[in-house]
N, C-alpha and C positions, 0 to 999 in steps of 0.2 A: 503494500499499499505506499501511498502518498501522503499528498495533506489530505484531512478529512476536516467539514466543519462538522462541530457539534453544538447542537444548542438542546436549550430547557424548555420543557410544555408544563404551565400544572394550570386548571381552572379552578373555580368552582364548582362550574360543572359543564359536563363533555359528551356529546354524542359521536359515535363513531358508527355511522349509517353501516346496517347490515341489508341484505335483503331484503324489502317490505314488500310482505303480501295482507292484504285485510285492513283490519282496525289498527294495527299494533305496526311499532316505527320501535324497530330493537334496536341496541346497542350491540358494537363489539368489544373484548377487554383492551384495545389499544389501537390506536389511529392508523388506517390504513394507506396505501400508498397514493390514490388519491388525493387526501383530504390531506397528506404532506405536503404534496404537490400544487395542491391548490392554493394552502398556506403560504406558500413561499412565493409562491405567484401572483398574490394581492400584495406581500411585502414591495415583488418587484412591482407592482400597478398596472399589474395586467387584466385585461377583462376577458372574463370566461367567451367568451364568443375571442378571443384574437386568434385568429390564425395558425402562431407558433407555439400553442399553449400545447397541442398533444404530442410536440415537438421536445418541449422542453419537459414535460412529465416523464417522458419516456424515454429520456438520459441521465436521468437520478436514478440512482440506488441509495437505500435506506437501511438502516440500522436503529431496530428501536429499543430502549430497556424499559421496562415497569418498572418506576423505584415507589409507587403507590397506586395501584389498581382504583380506588375508588371504592364507596358502596352504591349500588343501584339503587336509582331513583327514580320514581315514574310520576307521567304529570297527563292530568287526564284531560282531554276539551270535548265539549260537546258543540255542534252546531246545527245552523237550520237549515233544510234544503229541501227545495218539491218535491212529491212523492214525482217516482217513476212514471210519465204515460204512456199509454195502454192504448188499444184500439185506432180510433179516426185521431186520436192527437198522438200516436205517435209517431215519432221523428219532428216534429215541429219545434219549432225554437219557441221563443222568450225574444218580445220588443225592448225590453229591459229588466232590470234588475227587479224594480218595481213589481212589474207586471209577472214575473217569472215569482215571488213570496205572497200576490195579491191572492192565490186561493188556500187548501186546505195545506199543513207543512209538516215538516218529517224533521226527526231528531235523529244524527248519527252520534256516535259515542267514537273515540280515538283513543290511543294511549301511545305517548312518544317515552322511550326510555331516555336514561342519562346515568352518567357515571358523576358521584359528585367528589370531588377532595383529591380528583388525580394526579399523579405527577409521570413525568416520562420525559427520558432525557435521548436525542435522535442523533446519530450519524449522518451525514448526509454529503456524496462522496457524486462526480462524475463518470458518467460512462464514455464520453466522449468530451474531451477537454477544447476542441477546437470549436464545439458551439457557445457563441458570447455569449449567447442569453443565460447560460445555465451557471457561468462562474461564479465559481464559490466567493470568490472576494466581494462579487457585486450584489450577491444575496447574505449575504455576512453583513456588510454597512446596512443595506435594507430593512434586517430582522429589526437593528439599533433603532431606524425611520421609517417604520414601512407607511409605505404610500396609501393604501386600504386598511381598513381596520383587521387585526388578525383576533380569530375567533378558533375554539374548537368544536368543529365539529355544525354548529346551528349560530343567527348570527347573536341568540341569545348566551350565548357563554364565549364571553370575554376572556381573556386570559388572565391568569389571577399576578403575574408578576412577568417583567422584561425576558422574553428568550434566551438573555446571556450568551450570544455566539462568539465561538473563536476557533479559529481555526487551527489544527495540532497536524505536524506534520508524525506520522504514526508508522510505524511497523507492520501492527497488528489493530483486530481493532481493541482489543483488550489492553492495549499500551493506553488506546488512547482515550478511551474511557476513563483509564487510572489517572491519565493527565487533566482530563476536563478535571475530572472529583478533586483531582489536587488543589487548579486553581480557584475551583468552585470555593473550595474550605476556608481559603485564605478571605473570604469574602460570602459568608454562611446565610442564608434567607430567612434561619428562622434560626431563636436561637437552644443549643443544646444537639443540633439538626446533625443527626447519622443517618447514610443511605448504607443499604445492603444492594448490594449487586445479584438482580436476577436474570433469567435466561432471557437472551438478547430475540426479536426479533428480524430476518434481515433480507433482504431481498439477494437473490438466487447471483452467486459468482464472489461475493465480499469476502467467505469462510468456504474453505476446502471441504469436500464430499466428508471426509474423516469425522469434521467437527459437529455435523449434521443430526441432530437427537429428534425431529420429527419434522413435516411437512406436509401443508397444507396448501388449497386452493383457494385462494380470493379472489374475487369479479372485483378490483378493484383498480385495473389498467386503463388510464382513460385512450379513449378511441374516438370520439368525435364529444367534447364537451358541451357543443352546441345543441348534441340530442343526446347528450345525458346518454352514453354510450359507454358501457368498459366490459371488459376482456377478463377472460381468468386469467391468474399471477399464480405461482408460486410462492408460499414465504417459507422461509427457512426458520428451526427454532435452533440454537447452539446456546452451552450454556457459561458463563462467568463464572470466576471465582467469584465467593463471595467474600467481600473483605466491610471492613467499617472504615470511614473517612470523619477525622475527629473535626469539633467544630472549631 
């Protein structure tokens, strides 16, 4: 490995979208590749409709360490909608929202899941250093002064602290995480802070096959941000030594 960008993500509430079917919107236990790429794109000021955003996301590889998984929290929503049209009215639209809600109304329920008080340390690297949009130096600078508001999953989930980005030249991911923790320990976020290193989730190619303990598929590889299309991606799990960092 060479230069790797490390940064922290923590928030009072976060939601990492999983496949949503029906009335429940579940959350994964850690951020998806698309969520991290989207957060960095937001820091750089990229619009979702920007044509270069798919190439930007594909050129990034991530390793995610869960420092605190957080507690599950659910939010219930109710909304009024018109009943489904049948018979002669089937397929006929409404002239206005007032027209739509002028007749009998129907109530629908939905549930959105969150993780409360969660924290992650993320390592990001470039697959192709010749792509200027994904320069680690530019990303680090914009994480310090983001052009768009950064949030973890939903706009109602702002970050609880600055990302504190640092570019570290390291031989392995383990060395990089250790160096980042040591630098962060010089300025602890909380009194009595002590970090415990858990297994990390990495993109294919960042670790050797011998280091992989588990492999799973996630549909979080952006293929079209405009059409909200995502492809399957292999996510790998590898352990790191459990060490502590003194405050």
